C-alpha positions in Angstrom: 0.0 0.0 0.0 1.3 3.4 -1.0 2.2 5.9 1.8 -0.7 8.2 1.0 -3.2 5.4 0.9 -1.8 4.1 4.2 -2.2 7.5 5.8 -5.8 7.8 4.6 -6.6 4.3 5.8 -5.1 5.0 9.2 -6.9 8.3 9.5 -10.2 6.6 8.7 -9.5 3.8 11.2 -8.8 6.4 13.9 -12.1 8.2 13.3 -14.0 4.9 13.3 -12.4 3.7 16.6 -12.8 7.1 18.2 -16.4 7.4 17.1 -17.3 4.0 18.7 -15.5 4.9 21.9 -16.7 8.5 22.3 -20.3 7.8 21.4 -20.6 4.8 23.8 -18.4 5.8 26.7 -18.4 9.6 26.5 -15.5 12.0 26.1 -14.0 11.8 29.6 -14.0 8.0 29.7 -12.2 7.7 26.4 -8.4 7.9 26.0 -6.2 8.4 23.0 -4.2 5.4 24.2 -7.4 3.3 23.9 -8.1 4.7 20.4 -4.5 4.0 19.3 -4.6 0.5 20.7 -7.9 -0.3 18.9 -6.4 0.9 15.6 -3.1 -0.9 16.2 -0.9 2.1 16.2 1.2 4.0 18.8 0.0 7.2 20.4 2.7 9.2 18.6 1.4 7.8 15.3 -2.1 8.9 16.2 -0.9 12.4 16.9 0.5 12.5 13.4 -3.1 12.6 12.3 -4.7 14.6 15.1 -3.1 17.2 17.4 -4.9 16.0 20.5 -7.9 14.2 21.9 -10.1 17.3 21.5 -9.4 17.4 17.8 -10.3 13.8 17.4 -13.6 14.3 19.3 -14.6 17.4 17.3 -13.8 15.5 14.0 -16.1 12.7 15.2 -18.9 15.1 16.3 -18.6 16.8 12.9 -18.9 13.5 11.0 -21.8 12.2 13.1 -23.5 15.6 13.1 -23.4 15.7 9.3 -25.1 12.3 9.1 -27.8 13.4 11.6 -28.3 16.7 9.7 -28.6 15.0 6.4 -31.1 12.4 7.7 -33.3 15.0 9.4 -33.3 17.2 6.4 -34.5 14.3 4.3 -37.5 13.9 6.7 -38.2 17.6 6.6 -38.2 17.5 2.7 -40.7 14.6 2.8 -43.0 16.7 5.1 -42.7 19.7 2.9 -43.5 17.6 -0.2 -46.6 16.3 1.5 -45.3 12.7 1.7 -45.6 12.7 5.5 -48.5 14.4 7.1 -48.7 12.8 10.6 -46.8 14.9 13.1 -46.0 12.1 15.5 -44.7 9.8 12.7 -42.7 12.6 11.1 -41.0 13.4 14.5 -40.5 9.6 15.0 -38.6 9.6 11.7 -36.5 12.5 12.9 -35.9 10.6 16.2 -34.9 7.4 14.4 -32.3 9.3 12.5 -30.7 10.3 15.8 -31.0 6.8 17.2 -29.3 5.4 14.1 -26.1 7.5 14.5 -26.1 7.8 18.3 -25.8 4.7 20.5 -26.1 6.9 23.6 -28.2 10.0 24.4 -27.0 12.6 22.0 -27.6 15.5 24.4 -25.8 13.8 27.3 -22.7 12.9 25.2 -22.3 16.4 23.7 -23.2 18.4 26.8 -21.2 16.1 29.0 -18.0 16.8 27.0 -18.4 20.5 27.0 -16.7 21.4 30.3 -13.6 19.3 29.4 -12.8 21.2 26.2 -10.7 24.3 25.7 -12.7 27.5 25.2 -12.1 27.6 21.4 -13.2 24.0 21.1 -16.2 24.6 23.3 -17.2 27.3 20.8 -16.7 24.9 17.9 -18.7 22.2 19.6 -21.5 24.7 20.3 -21.6 25.7 16.6 -21.6 22.1 15.4 -24.5 21.3 17.8 -26.4 24.3 16.7 -26.0 23.7 12.9 -26.3 19.9 12.8 -28.9 19.3 15.5 -30.8 22.3 16.6 -31.3 24.0 13.2 -32.9 21.0 11.6 -35.1 20.4 14.6 -36.1 24.1 14.8 -37.0 23.9 11.1 -39.1 20.8 11.8 -41.0 22.6 14.6 -41.9 25.4 12.2 -43.7 23.1 9.8 -47.5 22.8 9.8 -47.3 19.2 10.7 -46.9 20.1 14.4 -48.7 22.9 16.2 -46.8 24.3 19.2 -48.4 25.6 22.4 -49.0 29.3 22.5 -45.8 31.1 23.7 -43.6 28.1 22.7 -41.2 28.8 19.9 -39.3 26.4 17.7 -36.0 26.8 19.4 -37.5 26.0 22.8 -39.3 23.1 21.3 -36.1 21.7 19.8 -34.2 22.0 23.0 -36.9 20.4 25.1 -37.3 17.6 22.6 -33.6 16.8 22.6 -33.3 16.8 26.4 -36.4 14.4 26.7 -35.0 11.6 24.6 -32.9 9.9 27.2 -35.4 7.0 27.9 -34.7 5.7 24.4 -31.0 5.3 25.0 -31.0 3.0 28.0 -32.0 -0.5 28.9 -33.0 0.3 32.5 -36.3 1.9 31.7 -38.6 0.5 28.9 -40.9 3.0 27.2 -44.4 1.7 26.4 -45.7 -1.9 26.7 -43.2 -4.6 27.4 -43.7 -6.1 23.9 -43.4 -2.7 22.1 -41.2 -2.5 19.1 -38.4 0.1 19.0 -40.7 2.2 16.7 -43.6 1.9 19.1 -41.3 3.0 22.0 -40.3 6.1 20.0 -43.9 6.9 19.2 -45.0 6.4 22.9 -42.3 8.8 24.2 -43.0 11.4 21.5 -46.7 11.4 22.4 -45.7 12.1 26.0 -43.3 14.9 24.8 -45.8 16.5 22.5 -49.0 16.0 24.4 -48.0 15.4 28.1 -49.2 12.9 30.6 -52.3 14.6 32.0 -55.4 16.4 30.9 -55.8 20.0 32.1 -58.9 20.4 34.2 
């Protein structure tokens, strides 16, 4: 294998190993030593590709965020084209995009890493989170397929939605009936997020 091809192959392998580790264990619990060992290289060789752990993490967030953004925008396009008219099912499709790319609660993983990053990297993480996650979700909540409560804006709705998804990312608490499919669990949680648990008297 030529040198350039080898470097590209190693760079891709580092991102794949880092993605698995960061998204399942979180930022703080993942080490560059662990990533290098998984790839089969030394730490100095890893630093030939990335300056430090923060740079690797941000590259992973950028890659995963792009996938999430693309998937959510496809759902939004379907809603705008009239191919999806049910608000709960449309939001379920948005949610399933996030579940596909995030093995752990997206908000917890990203928010939990924030305090460990240098200020410049905190700013970059914030921008990635805004562009790749919040902007598509805000766009969704401006569509006619969902009607927000009076006084609730799309940004507030997007933030509340993201922070409410944690039950879908753990095995301790099952959402919905015991025999519910993953899709039924998503729909059950979304109905609770959108419509609440009680009727106002």
